C-alpha positions in Angstrom: 79.4 29.3 0.9 81.5 27.9 -1.9 80.4 26.8 -5.3 80.9 23.2 -4.2 78.5 23.8 -1.3 75.9 25.3 -3.6 76.4 22.4 -6.0 75.8 19.9 -3.1 72.6 21.8 -2.1 71.3 21.7 -5.7 72.0 18.0 -6.0 70.3 17.4 -2.6 67.3 19.5 -3.8 67.2 17.6 -7.1 67.4 14.3 -5.2 64.6 15.4 -2.8 62.4 16.4 -5.8 63.0 13.0 -7.4 62.0 11.3 -4.2 58.8 13.5 -3.9 58.0 12.8 -7.6 58.5 9.0 -7.1 56.3 9.1 -4.0 53.6 11.0 -5.9 53.7 8.4 -8.7 53.6 5.6 -6.2 50.7 7.2 -4.4 48.8 7.7 -7.7 49.5 4.1 -8.8 48.4 2.8 -5.4 45.2 4.9 -5.5 44.5 3.6 -9.0 45.0 0.0 -8.0 42.7 0.5 -4.9 40.1 2.1 -7.1 40.3 -0.7 -9.7 40.0 -3.4 -6.9 37.1 -1.6 -5.4 35.3 -1.4 -8.8 36.0 -5.1 -9.3 34.5 -5.9 -5.9 31.5 -3.7 -6.6 30.9 -5.5 -9.9 31.3 -8.9 -8.3 28.8 -7.8 -5.6 26.4 -6.6 -8.2 26.6 -9.9 -10.1 26.1 -11.9 -7.0 23.0 -9.8 -6.0 21.6 -10.0 -9.5 22.0 -13.8 -9.5 20.4 -14.0 -6.1 17.6 -11.7 -7.2 17.0 -13.8 -10.4 16.9 -17.0 -8.3 14.5 -15.5 -5.9 12.2 -14.2 -8.7 12.3 -17.6 -10.4 11.3 -19.3 -7.1 8.4 -16.9 -6.6 7.3 -17.1 -10.2 7.3 -20.9 -10.0 5.3 -20.7 -6.7 2.8 -18.3 -8.4 2.3 -20.6 -11.4 1.7 -23.6 -9.1 -0.7 -21.6 -7.0 -2.5 -20.3 -10.1 -2.8 -23.9 -11.5 -4.2 -25.1 -8.2 -6.7 -22.3 -8.1 -7.8 -23.0 -11.6 -8.3 -26.7 -10.8 -10.3 -25.8 -7.6 -12.4 -23.3 -9.6 -13.2 -25.9 -12.3 -14.2 -28.4 -9.6 -16.5 -25.9 -7.9 -18.1 -25.0 -11.3 -18.7 -28.7 -11.9 -20.4 -29.0 -8.5 -22.6 -26.0 -9.3 -23.5 -27.4 -12.7 -24.4 -30.8 -11.1 -26.6 -29.1 -8.5 -28.3 -27.1 -11.2 -29.0 -30.2 -13.2 -30.4 -31.9 -10.1 -32.6 -29.0 -8.9 -33.4 -27.2 -12.2 -36.9 -28.6 -12.3 -37.6 -27.6 -8.7 -36.3 -24.1 -9.2 -38.4 -23.6 -12.4 -41.5 -24.9 -10.6 -40.9 -22.5 -7.6 -40.4 -19.5 -10.0 -43.5 -20.3 -11.9 -45.5 -20.7 -8.7 -44.4 -17.3 -7.4 -44.9 -15.5 -10.7 -48.3 -17.0 -11.4 -49.8 -16.9 -7.9 -51.4 -13.6 -6.9 -52.2 -12.9 -3.3 -55.6 -11.4 -3.2 -55.9 -10.9 0.5 -56.4 -7.4 1.7 -54.3 -6.6 4.7 -54.0 -3.6 6.8 -50.3 -3.5 6.0 -51.1 -2.4 2.4 -52.8 0.8 3.5 
């Protein structure tokens, strides 16, 4: 082989190396771009899920507060009813208690033995 043939082979090898190096750089750049886009999509997905989660929590919290308020109102109404019943029947209850406390059964029964 002549020197010119060797020179052509060296140039071809150098050109092939340049093509391989460019392909590697392009591949690296493409992978970096894909990774950046994937990270961007992941962050967007996280933000949307967080927003949805915050909205859901706010709805449930509002429902809980409404329910608690309704329960409190109902409880206050029931307490009011009990107090009215107590005021109405307090005398009767006191009389019954006094009757049972002060009345002694003096009958002797077989059940006591």
